[in-house]
C-alpha positions as CSV (number, residue, x, y, z in Angstrom):
1,M,0.2,18.4,-30.1
2,K,0.3,15.1,-28.1
3,I,2.1,15.4,-24.8
4,A,3.1,12.7,-22.6
5,V,3.1,13.1,-18.9
6,L,5.2,10.4,-17.2
7,G,3.7,9.9,-13.5
8,A,0.5,10.0,-12.4
9,G,0.8,11.5,-9.0
10,A,-0.6,14.9,-7.6
11,W,2.1,16.7,-9.9
12,G,1.8,14.7,-12.8
13,T,-2.1,14.9,-13.0
14,A,-2.1,18.4,-12.4
15,Q,0.5,19.0,-15.2
16,A,-1.9,16.9,-17.3
17,I,-4.8,18.9,-16.5
18,S,-3.2,22.2,-17.0
19,L,-1.8,21.1,-20.7
20,A,-5.4,19.6,-21.4
21,G,-6.6,22.9,-22.4
22,H,-4.5,23.1,-25.7
23,H,-3.0,19.8,-26.4
24,R,-4.0,15.9,-26.3
25,V,-2.3,14.5,-23.0
26,A,-1.4,10.8,-22.3
27,L,-1.1,10.5,-18.7
28,W,1.3,7.5,-18.0
29,A,1.0,5.6,-14.7
30,R,3.2,2.7,-13.7
31,D,0.5,1.1,-11.8
32,P,-2.0,-0.7,-14.0
33,E,-4.8,-0.5,-11.4
34,Q,-4.2,3.3,-10.8
35,A,-4.4,3.9,-14.8
36,R,-7.7,1.7,-14.9
37,A,-9.2,3.9,-12.0
38,L,-8.3,7.2,-13.7
39,V,-10.0,5.8,-16.8
40,R,-13.2,4.8,-14.8
41,D,-13.5,7.7,-12.6
42,R,-11.7,10.5,-14.3
43,V,-10.3,11.7,-11.3
44,N,-7.2,10.9,-9.5
45,R,-8.6,9.8,-6.2
46,R,-5.3,8.7,-4.9
47,Y,-3.5,12.0,-4.8
48,L,-5.7,14.8,-6.4
49,E,-9.0,13.9,-5.9
50,E,-10.7,17.5,-6.3
51,A,-9.6,17.9,-10.1
52,A,-11.6,16.2,-12.7
53,L,-9.6,14.8,-15.8
54,P,-10.8,16.7,-19.0
55,P,-11.7,14.6,-22.1
56,A,-8.1,15.5,-23.5
57,V,-6.3,13.6,-20.8
58,H,-5.9,10.0,-21.6
59,P,-4.5,7.7,-18.7
60,T,-2.5,4.7,-19.7
61,S,0.1,2.4,-17.9
62,D,1.2,1.1,-21.3
63,F,4.5,3.3,-21.8
64,S,4.6,2.7,-25.4
65,H,1.3,3.9,-26.1
66,A,1.9,7.0,-23.9
67,V,5.1,8.0,-25.8
68,D,4.2,7.0,-29.4
């Protein structure tokens, strides 16, 4: 199942990481630069830097891509 988490703050990032164990997760960030940093670094340095994003988490700033 694909799940979209809308909001890439600490709470949204934690939810995405938790759900990624069993699902493909789109993590939507409203700020395109933040989304690019999440893709590049595979960690949310702004809000939750101690937790790496698993491969099943796909950050994006494209809302239509997140919810398709």
